[in-house]
DSSP file (Angstrom, degrees, kcal/mol; ACC not computed):
  #  RESIDUE AA STRUCTURE BP1 BP2  ACC     N-H-->O    O-->H-N    N-H-->O    O-->H-N    TCO  KAPPA ALPHA  PHI   PSI    X-CA   Y-CA   Z-CA
    1    1 A X              0   0    0      0, 0.0     2,-0.0     0, 0.0    27,-0.0   0.000 360.0 360.0 360.0 135.1    0.0    0.0    0.0
    2    2 A X    >   -     0   0    0      1,-0.1     3,-1.2     4,-0.0     0, 0.0  -0.315 360.0-107.7 -78.5 166.6    1.5    3.4   -1.0
    3    3 A X  T 3  S+     0   0    0      1,-0.2    -1,-0.1    -2,-0.0     0, 0.0   0.796 114.8  59.3 -62.5 -31.8    1.8    6.2    1.5
    4    4 A X  T 3  S+     0   0    0      2,-0.1    -1,-0.2     0, 0.0     2,-0.2   0.567  83.9  99.1 -80.7  -7.4   -0.9    8.2    0.1
    5    5 A X  S <  S-     0   0    0     -3,-1.2     2,-0.2     1,-0.1   101,-0.1  -0.553  74.9-120.5 -80.9 144.3   -3.6    5.6    0.6
    6    6 A X        -     0   0    0     -2,-0.2     2,-0.4   102,-0.1    -1,-0.1  -0.563  15.4-144.7 -82.6 147.3   -5.9    5.8    3.6
    7    7 A X        -     0   0    0     -2,-0.2     2,-0.3   103,-0.1    22,-0.1  -0.933  21.9-161.2-109.3 136.7   -6.0    3.1    6.2
    8    8 A X        -     0   0    0     -2,-0.4    22,-2.0   103,-0.0     2,-0.6  -0.848  24.5-129.8-120.8 152.9   -9.4    2.5    7.7
    9    9 A X  E     -a   30   0A   0     -2,-0.3    50,-2.7    48,-0.2     2,-0.3  -0.926  46.3-176.9 -91.5 122.4  -10.9    0.9   10.8
   10   10 A X  E     -ab  31  59A   0     20,-3.1    22,-2.0    -2,-0.6     2,-0.5  -0.920  32.3-156.3-129.6 149.0  -13.6   -1.3    9.3
   11   11 A X  E     -ab  32  60A   0     48,-2.7    50,-2.6    -2,-0.3     2,-0.6  -0.994  22.2-145.9-116.5 119.5  -16.4   -3.7   10.4
   12   12 A X  E     -ab  33  61A   0     20,-3.0    22,-2.2    -2,-0.5    23,-0.2  -0.780  16.5-127.9 -90.9 121.3  -17.3   -6.2    7.7
   13   13 A X    >   -     0   0    0     48,-2.5     3,-2.3    -2,-0.6    22,-0.1  -0.234  30.5-103.2 -62.1 156.4  -20.9   -7.2    7.7
   14   14 A X  T 3  S+     0   0    0      1,-0.3    -1,-0.1    27,-0.1     4,-0.1   0.657 118.6  63.1 -63.9 -16.6  -21.6  -10.9    7.8
   15   15 A X  T 3  S+     0   0    0      2,-0.1     2,-0.4     3,-0.0    -1,-0.3   0.517  83.3  92.3 -81.5  -6.9  -22.4  -11.0    4.1
   16   16 A X  S <  S-     0   0    0     -3,-2.3     5,-0.1    45,-0.2    77,-0.1  -0.767  89.5-108.4 -93.7 133.4  -18.9  -10.0    3.2
   17   17 A X    >>  -     0   0    0     -2,-0.4     4,-1.1    75,-0.4     3,-0.9  -0.267  16.5-130.6 -62.2 141.9  -16.6  -12.9    2.5
   18   18 A X  H 3> S+     0   0    0      1,-0.2     4,-1.8     2,-0.2     3,-0.2   0.838 107.2  63.7 -59.8 -32.2  -13.9  -13.5    5.3
   19   19 A X  H 3> S+     0   0    0      1,-0.2     4,-1.9     2,-0.2    -1,-0.2   0.841  98.3  55.5 -66.2 -30.5  -11.2  -13.7    2.5
   20   20 A X  H <> S+     0   0    0     -3,-0.9     4,-2.2     2,-0.2    -1,-0.2   0.876 105.0  53.4 -68.3 -34.8  -12.0  -10.1    1.7
   21   21 A X  H  X S+     0   0    0     -4,-1.1     4,-2.4    -3,-0.2    -2,-0.2   0.914 107.3  50.0 -58.2 -43.9  -11.3   -9.2    5.3
   22   22 A X  H  X S+     0   0    0     -4,-1.8     4,-2.4     2,-0.2    -2,-0.2   0.858 107.3  54.7 -65.3 -35.4   -8.0  -10.9    5.1
   23   23 A X  H  X S+     0   0    0     -4,-1.9     4,-0.9     2,-0.2    -1,-0.2   0.923 109.9  46.8 -63.0 -44.4   -7.2   -8.9    1.9
   24   24 A X  H  <>S+     0   0    0     -4,-2.2     5,-2.5     2,-0.2     3,-0.3   0.871 110.3  52.8 -66.4 -36.2   -7.9   -5.6    3.8
   25   25 A X  H ><5S+     0   0    0     -4,-2.4     3,-2.0     1,-0.2    -2,-0.2   0.928 106.6  52.4 -65.9 -42.8   -5.8   -6.8    6.8
   26   26 A X  H 3<5S+     0   0    0     -4,-2.4    -1,-0.2     1,-0.3    -2,-0.2   0.745 105.0  56.3 -67.6 -19.0   -2.9   -7.5    4.4
   27   27 A X  T 3<5S-     0   0    0     -4,-0.9    -1,-0.3    -3,-0.3    -2,-0.2   0.286 125.3-107.7 -91.8   9.3   -3.4   -3.9    3.1
   28   28 A X  T < 5S+     0   0    0     -3,-2.0     2,-0.3     1,-0.2    -3,-0.2   0.727  70.8 144.4  73.9  25.9   -2.9   -2.8    6.7
   29   29 A X      < -     0   0    0     -5,-2.5     2,-0.9   -22,-0.1    -1,-0.2  -0.651  58.0-115.6 -86.7 156.2   -6.4   -1.8    7.5
   30   30 A X  E     -a    9   0A   0    -22,-2.0   -20,-3.1    -2,-0.3     2,-0.4  -0.802  47.7-173.3 -89.4 108.5   -7.7   -2.4   11.0
   31   31 A X  E     -a   10   0A   0     -2,-0.9     2,-0.4   -22,-0.2   -20,-0.2  -0.868  25.2-178.7-117.2 134.8  -10.5   -5.0   10.3
   32   32 A X  E     -a   11   0A   0    -22,-2.0   -20,-3.0    -2,-0.4     2,-0.4  -0.987  14.2-158.0-120.9 139.6  -13.2   -6.8   12.4
   33   33 A X  E >>> -a   12   0A   0     -2,-0.4     4,-2.9   -22,-0.2     5,-1.2  -0.964  18.2-137.0-114.9 133.8  -15.5   -9.3   10.7
   34   34 A X  T 345S+     0   0    0    -22,-2.2     4,-0.3    -2,-0.4     8,-0.3   0.859 105.1  54.6 -57.2 -38.6  -18.8  -10.0   12.3
   35   35 A X  T 345S+     0   0    0    -23,-0.2    -1,-0.3   -22,-0.1     4,-0.1   0.732 126.5  19.1 -66.5 -23.6  -18.3  -13.8   11.7
   36   36 A X  T <45S+     0   0    0     -3,-1.0     3,-0.3     2,-0.1    -2,-0.2   0.811 136.1  23.2-114.9 -51.9  -15.0  -13.8   13.5
   37   37 A X  T  <5S+     0   0    0     -4,-2.9    -3,-0.2     1,-0.2    -2,-0.1   0.630 129.2  32.9 -97.7 -18.6  -14.5  -10.8   15.8
   38   38 A X    > < +     0   0    0     -5,-1.2     3,-2.5    -4,-0.3     4,-0.2  -0.340  62.8 151.0-134.4  49.2  -18.0   -9.6   16.5
   39   39 A X  G >   +     0   0    0     -3,-0.3     3,-1.6     1,-0.3    -1,-0.1   0.737  64.9  75.1 -63.3 -20.0  -20.1  -12.8   16.6
   40   40 A X  G 3  S+     0   0    0      1,-0.3    -1,-0.3    -3,-0.1    -5,-0.1   0.734  94.6  54.6 -63.4 -16.4  -22.5  -11.3   19.1
   41   41 A X  G X  S+     0   0    0     -3,-2.5     3,-1.8    -7,-0.3    -1,-0.3   0.491  77.3 122.9 -95.9  -3.7  -23.9   -9.3   16.0
   42   42 A X  T <  S+     0   0    0     -3,-1.6     3,-0.1     1,-0.3   -29,-0.0  -0.401  86.7   3.8 -59.6 124.2  -24.6  -12.3   13.8
   43   43 A X  T 3  S+     0   0    0      1,-0.3    -1,-0.3    -2,-0.2     2,-0.1   0.439  99.8 133.1  81.0  -0.7  -28.2  -12.4   12.8
   44   44 A X    <   -     0   0    0     -3,-1.8    -1,-0.3     1,-0.1    -3,-0.1  -0.414  65.9 -91.2 -78.4 158.3  -28.9   -9.0   14.5
   45   45 A X    >>  -     0   0    0      1,-0.1     4,-1.5    -3,-0.1     3,-0.7  -0.288  36.7-110.6 -69.1 155.6  -30.8   -6.3   12.7
   46   46 A X  H 3> S+     0   0    0      1,-0.2     4,-2.6     2,-0.2     5,-0.2   0.818 113.8  63.3 -58.1 -36.6  -28.8   -3.7   10.7
   47   47 A X  H 3> S+     0   0    0      1,-0.2     4,-2.5     2,-0.2    -1,-0.2   0.866 104.1  48.4 -61.2 -37.6  -29.6   -0.9   13.0
   48   48 A X  H <> S+     0   0    0     -3,-0.7     4,-2.0     2,-0.2    -1,-0.2   0.866 110.1  51.2 -72.0 -32.7  -27.7   -2.7   15.8
   49   49 A X  H  X S+     0   0    0     -4,-1.5     4,-2.4     2,-0.2    -2,-0.2   0.934 110.7  49.1 -62.9 -45.7  -24.7   -3.4   13.6
   50   50 A X  H  X S+     0   0    0     -4,-2.6     4,-2.6     1,-0.2     5,-0.3   0.935 109.2  53.0 -60.7 -47.7  -24.6    0.3   12.6
   51   51 A X  H  X S+     0   0    0     -4,-2.5     4,-2.8     1,-0.2    -1,-0.2   0.921 110.8  46.6 -52.5 -45.9  -24.7    1.2   16.3
   52   52 A X  H  X S+     0   0    0     -4,-2.0     4,-2.2     1,-0.2    -1,-0.2   0.895 110.9  50.2 -61.6 -42.8  -21.9   -1.0   17.0
   53   53 A X  H  <>S+     0   0    0     -4,-2.4     5,-3.4     2,-0.2    -2,-0.2   0.903 113.2  47.3 -65.0 -38.2  -19.8    0.3   14.1
   54   54 A X  H ><5S+     0   0    0     -4,-2.6     3,-1.9     3,-0.2    -2,-0.2   0.962 111.3  51.3 -64.3 -51.8  -20.4    3.9   15.2
   55   55 A X  H 3<5S+     0   0    0     -4,-2.8    -1,-0.2     1,-0.3    -2,-0.2   0.869 114.8  42.7 -54.4 -40.0  -19.5    3.1   18.8
   56   56 A X  T 3<5S-     0   0    0     -4,-2.2    -1,-0.3    -5,-0.2    -2,-0.2   0.365 112.7-118.5 -91.1   6.4  -16.3    1.5   17.8
   57   57 A X  T < 5 +     0   0    0     -3,-1.9     2,-0.3     1,-0.2    -3,-0.2   0.889  66.1 142.8  58.0  43.2  -15.5    4.2   15.3
   58   58 A X      < -     0   0    0     -5,-3.4     2,-0.6    -6,-0.2    26,-0.4  -0.819  53.8-125.5-111.1 151.0  -15.5    1.7   12.4
   59   59 A X  E     -b   10   0A   0    -50,-2.7   -48,-2.7    -2,-0.3     2,-0.6  -0.844  29.3-132.9 -91.2 125.5  -16.7    2.1    8.8
   60   60 A X  E     -bc  11  85A   0     24,-2.2    26,-2.9    -2,-0.6     2,-0.6  -0.724  17.2-161.5 -81.8 123.3  -19.2   -0.6    8.1
   61   61 A X  E     +bc  12  86A   0    -50,-2.6   -48,-2.5    -2,-0.6     2,-0.3  -0.928  21.7 164.8-104.0 122.8  -18.5   -2.4    4.8
   62   62 A X  E     - c   0  87A   0     24,-2.1    26,-2.7    -2,-0.6   -50,-0.0  -0.875  36.9-158.5-134.5 165.6  -21.6   -4.3    3.5
   63   63 A X        +     0   0    0     -2,-0.3    27,-0.2    24,-0.2     2,-0.1   0.513  63.1 103.2-116.6 -16.6  -22.8   -5.9    0.3
   64   64 A X  S >  S-     0   0    0      1,-0.1     3,-1.3    25,-0.1    -2,-0.1  -0.420  73.9-127.7 -80.5 150.7  -26.5   -5.9    1.0
   65   65 A X  G >  S+     0   0    0      1,-0.3     3,-2.7     2,-0.1     4,-0.2   0.607  92.0  91.1 -74.1 -11.3  -28.8   -3.4   -0.7
   66   66 A X  G >  S+     0   0    0      1,-0.3     3,-0.5     2,-0.2    -1,-0.3   0.784  86.2  54.8 -50.6 -25.6  -30.4   -2.4    2.7
   67   67 A X  G <  S+     0   0    0     -3,-1.3    -1,-0.3     1,-0.2    -2,-0.1   0.355 100.5  58.2 -93.2   6.2  -27.7    0.3    2.9
   68   68 A X  G <  S+     0   0    0     -3,-2.7     2,-0.6    58,-0.0    -1,-0.2   0.235  71.8 103.7-125.8  18.4  -28.4    1.9   -0.4
   69   69 A X    X   -     0   0    0     -3,-0.5     3,-1.8    -4,-0.2     6,-0.3  -0.882  60.4-148.7-100.0 118.5  -32.0    3.1   -0.2
   70   70 A X  T 3  S+     0   0    0     -2,-0.6    -1,-0.1     1,-0.3     6,-0.0   0.840  95.8  47.0 -53.1 -37.6  -32.2    6.9    0.4
   71   71 A X  T 3  S+     0   0    0      4,-0.1    -1,-0.3    -3,-0.1     5,-0.1   0.461  83.9 122.9 -92.0   0.5  -35.4    6.6    2.5
   72   72 A X    <>  -     0   0    0     -3,-1.8     4,-1.2     1,-0.1     3,-0.3  -0.229  68.9-128.2 -57.2 143.2  -34.3    3.8    4.7
   73   73 A X  H  > S+     0   0    0      1,-0.2     4,-2.1     2,-0.2     5,-0.1   0.818 110.4  64.0 -60.3 -28.5  -34.4    4.3    8.5
   74   74 A X  H  > S+     0   0    0      1,-0.2     4,-2.9     2,-0.2     5,-0.2   0.909  97.0  54.7 -63.5 -41.3  -30.8    3.0    8.4
   75   75 A X  H  > S+     0   0    0     -6,-0.3     4,-2.4    -3,-0.3    -1,-0.2   0.922 109.5  47.1 -58.7 -41.6  -29.7    6.1    6.3
   76   76 A X  H  X S+     0   0    0     -4,-1.2     4,-2.6     2,-0.2    -1,-0.2   0.874 112.1  50.5 -68.8 -35.2  -31.2    8.4    8.9
   77   77 A X  H  X S+     0   0    0     -4,-2.1     4,-2.7     2,-0.2     6,-0.2   0.940 110.8  48.9 -63.7 -46.4  -29.5    6.5   11.7
   78   78 A X  H  <>S+     0   0    0     -4,-2.9     5,-2.6     2,-0.2     4,-0.4   0.920 114.6  44.2 -61.0 -46.4  -26.1    6.6   10.0
   79   79 A X  H ><5S+     0   0    0     -4,-2.4     3,-1.2    -5,-0.2    -1,-0.2   0.942 114.1  49.9 -64.8 -47.6  -26.3   10.3    9.3
   80   80 A X  H 3<5S+     0   0    0     -4,-2.6    -2,-0.2     1,-0.3    -1,-0.2   0.864 113.8  44.4 -56.2 -42.1  -27.6   11.1   12.8
   81   81 A X  T 3<5S-     0   0    0     -4,-2.7    -1,-0.3    -5,-0.2    -2,-0.2   0.454 109.9-121.8 -86.8   1.4  -24.9    9.1   14.5
   82   82 A X  T < 5 +     0   0    0     -3,-1.2    -3,-0.2    -4,-0.4    -4,-0.1   0.853  64.2 142.9  60.6  34.0  -22.2   10.5   12.2
   83   83 A X      < -     0   0    0     -5,-2.6    31,-3.2    -6,-0.2     2,-0.4  -0.230  42.6-129.4 -96.4-174.3  -21.2    7.1   11.0
   84   84 A X  E     - d   0 114A   0    -26,-0.4   -24,-2.2    29,-0.3     2,-0.4  -0.998  16.0-176.2-145.5 137.0  -20.2    5.7    7.7
   85   85 A X  E     -cd  60 115A   0     29,-2.5    31,-3.0    -2,-0.4     2,-0.6  -0.997   8.3-162.9-130.5 129.9  -21.2    2.7    5.5
   86   86 A X  E     -cd  61 116A   0    -26,-2.9   -24,-2.1    -2,-0.4     2,-0.6  -0.964  10.5-164.3-112.3 121.0  -19.5    1.7    2.3
   87   87 A X  E     -cd  62 117A   0     29,-3.5    31,-2.4    -2,-0.6     2,-0.7  -0.889   8.0-150.6-105.5 121.6  -21.8   -0.6    0.4
   88   88 A X  E     - d   0 118A   0    -26,-2.7    31,-0.2    -2,-0.6     2,-0.2  -0.809  18.3-154.6 -93.7 118.9  -19.9   -2.4   -2.4
   89   89 A X        +     0   0    0     29,-2.8     2,-0.3    -2,-0.7    31,-0.1  -0.522  51.5  35.5 -93.1 161.0  -22.4   -3.1   -5.2
   90   90 A X  S    S+     0   0    0    -27,-0.2     2,-0.1    -2,-0.2     7,-0.0  -0.698 105.4   7.2 101.2-155.3  -22.3   -5.9   -7.7
   91   91 A X        -     0   0    0     -2,-0.3     0, 0.0     1,-0.1     0, 0.0  -0.371  52.2-150.2 -68.2 138.9  -21.0   -9.3   -7.1
   92   92 A X        +     0   0    0     -2,-0.1   -75,-0.4     4,-0.1     2,-0.2   0.203  55.9 127.9 -91.5  15.8  -20.2  -10.4   -3.6
   93   93 A X     >  -     0   0    0      1,-0.1     4,-2.4   -77,-0.1     3,-0.5  -0.492  69.6-121.7 -68.9 137.2  -17.5  -12.8   -4.9
   94   94 A X  H  > S+     0   0    0      1,-0.2     4,-2.1     2,-0.2     5,-0.2   0.864 111.0  50.6 -54.5 -41.0  -14.1  -12.1   -3.1
   95   95 A X  H  > S+     0   0    0      1,-0.2     4,-1.7     2,-0.2    -1,-0.2   0.858 110.4  49.0 -66.0 -34.6  -12.3  -11.4   -6.3
   96   96 A X  H  > S+     0   0    0     -3,-0.5     4,-2.5     2,-0.2    -2,-0.2   0.889 110.0  52.2 -68.2 -41.2  -14.9   -9.0   -7.5
   97   97 A X  H  X S+     0   0    0     -4,-2.4     4,-2.8     1,-0.2    -2,-0.2   0.904 108.5  50.9 -63.5 -41.1  -14.8   -7.2   -4.1
   98   98 A X  H  X S+     0   0    0     -4,-2.1     4,-2.7    -5,-0.2    -1,-0.2   0.921 111.1  47.4 -59.1 -44.5  -11.0   -6.8   -4.4
   99   99 A X  H  X S+     0   0    0     -4,-1.7     4,-2.1     2,-0.2    -2,-0.2   0.925 112.3  48.9 -65.4 -44.2  -11.2   -5.4   -7.8
  100  100 A X  H  X S+     0   0    0     -4,-2.5     4,-2.6     2,-0.2     5,-0.3   0.947 113.4  47.5 -62.1 -47.6  -13.9   -2.9   -6.9
  101  101 A X  H  X S+     0   0    0     -4,-2.8     4,-2.7     1,-0.2     5,-0.3   0.913 110.1  52.0 -59.2 -45.1  -11.9   -1.8   -3.8
  102  102 A X  H  < S+     0   0    0     -4,-2.7     4,-0.3     1,-0.2    -1,-0.2   0.886 116.1  41.4 -56.7 -42.1   -8.7   -1.4   -5.7
  103  103 A X  H  < S+     0   0    0     -4,-2.1    -2,-0.2    -5,-0.2    -1,-0.2   0.887 127.6  27.2 -75.8 -38.7  -10.5    0.8   -8.3
  104  104 A X  H >< S+     0   0    0     -4,-2.6     3,-1.9    -5,-0.2     4,-0.3   0.632  92.2  86.2-109.1 -15.1  -12.6    2.9   -5.9
  105  105 A X  G >< S+     0   0    0     -4,-2.7     3,-2.0    -5,-0.3    -1,-0.1   0.885  88.4  59.0 -54.3 -39.4  -10.9    3.1   -2.4
  106  106 A X  G 3  S+     0   0    0     -4,-0.3    -1,-0.3    -5,-0.3    -2,-0.1   0.667  97.8  60.7 -71.0 -11.0   -8.8    6.0   -3.5
  107  107 A X  G <  S+     0   0    0     -3,-1.9    -1,-0.3     2,-0.1     2,-0.3   0.482  86.7  94.4 -84.9  -6.4  -12.0    8.0   -4.3
  108  108 A X  S <  S-     0   0    0     -3,-2.0  -102,-0.1    -4,-0.3     2,-0.0  -0.625  83.1-108.6 -89.2 148.9  -13.2    7.7   -0.7
  109  109 A X    >   -     0   0    0     -2,-0.3     3,-0.7     1,-0.1    -1,-0.1  -0.295  27.8-111.9 -69.4 157.7  -12.5   10.6    1.8
  110  110 A X  T 3  S+     0   0    0      1,-0.3     2,-0.4  -102,-0.0    -1,-0.1   0.880 115.4  25.0 -60.6 -40.0   -9.9   10.1    4.5
  111  111 A X  T 3  S-     0   0    0   -103,-0.1    -1,-0.3     2,-0.0  -103,-0.0  -0.691  89.5-160.4-126.2  79.3  -12.7   10.2    7.2
  112  112 A X    <   -     0   0    0     -3,-0.7     2,-0.3    -2,-0.4   -26,-0.0  -0.297   9.8-174.6 -67.0 143.7  -15.8    9.2    5.4
  113  113 A X        +     0   0    0     14,-0.1   -29,-0.3   -29,-0.1     2,-0.3  -0.996  52.4  15.8-134.3 132.8  -19.3   10.1    6.9
  114  114 A X  E    S-d   84   0A   0    -31,-3.2   -29,-2.5    -2,-0.3     2,-0.5  -0.706 102.0 -39.8 107.0-159.4  -22.5    9.0    5.5
  115  115 A X  E     -d   85   0A   0     -2,-0.3    11,-3.5   -31,-0.2    12,-0.8  -0.937  49.2-173.2-116.6 130.4  -23.2    6.2    3.0
  116  116 A X  E     -dE  86 125A   0    -31,-3.0   -29,-3.5    -2,-0.5     2,-0.6  -0.946   9.0-158.7-117.7 137.8  -21.1    5.5    0.0
  117  117 A X  E     -dE  87 124A   0      7,-2.8     7,-2.2    -2,-0.4     2,-0.4  -0.967  14.8-174.4-117.7 119.9  -21.9    3.1   -2.7
  118  118 A X  E     +dE  88 123A   0    -31,-2.4   -29,-2.8    -2,-0.6     5,-0.2  -0.913   8.2 165.4-117.0 140.5  -19.0    1.9   -4.8
  119  119 A X        -     0   0    0      3,-2.7     3,-0.4    -2,-0.4   -29,-0.1  -0.679  55.4 -71.8-136.8-170.1  -19.1   -0.3   -7.8
  120  120 A X  S    S+     0   0    0      1,-0.2   -30,-0.0    -2,-0.2     3,-0.0   0.881 130.0  15.3 -56.3 -44.2  -16.8   -1.4  -10.6
  121  121 A X  S    S+     0   0    0    -17,-0.0     2,-0.3     1,-0.0    -1,-0.2   0.231 121.3  55.4-119.8  14.2  -16.9    2.0  -12.3
  122  122 A X        -     0   0    0     -3,-0.4    -3,-2.7     2,-0.0     2,-0.3  -0.992  41.7-171.2-150.4 154.0  -18.3    4.4   -9.7
  123  123 A X  E     +E  118   0A   0     -2,-0.3     2,-0.4    -5,-0.2    -5,-0.2  -0.897  27.7 168.3-140.6 109.9  -18.0    5.8   -6.3
  124  124 A X  E     -E  117   0A   0     -7,-2.2    -7,-2.8    -2,-0.3     2,-0.4  -0.971  33.8-128.9-131.0 147.6  -20.9    8.0   -5.2
  125  125 A X  E     -E  116   0A   0     -2,-0.4    -9,-0.2    -9,-0.2   -11,-0.1  -0.779  16.1-168.2 -87.9 128.8  -22.0    9.5   -1.9
  126  126 A X        +     0   0    0    -11,-3.5     2,-0.2    -2,-0.4   -10,-0.1   0.739  66.6  54.9 -87.5 -27.0  -25.6    8.7   -1.2
  127  127 A X  S    S-     0   0    0    -12,-0.8     2,-0.2   -14,-0.1   -14,-0.1  -0.666  82.0-113.7-109.8 160.4  -26.1   11.1    1.7
  128  128 A X              0   0    0     -2,-0.2   -13,-0.1     1,-0.2    -2,-0.1  -0.498 360.0 360.0 -86.8 159.2  -25.6   14.8    2.1
  129  129 A X              0   0    0     -2,-0.2    -1,-0.2   -15,-0.1   -15,-0.0   0.418 360.0 360.0 108.4 360.0  -23.0   16.3    4.3
């Protein structure tokens, strides 16, 4: 990882493959995965997962569409708590996630706040602020 790349404290939602977490750890990000490091969150509703991520000052990385609906209660919760979610859209296959992250992570702010949706060819902020 080059010096100009940001390192993040992240929480990976249970739908994100564990191997993607290993990839991020190898890139020197501070990673917790719900399946390994925060098992008490497995099967819990998304608002509880968001609350934990905010409390632990972690960016939640998820692949499910619940985090990309502008009118969702989750969006309001994330904005109100000053948290951050990065939703990776497209295939949840580990190799696809790596490619998307490699292409789009440089487009994310150093301290992201709100909801970002990144895909193979795009990085957009879903929320204002």
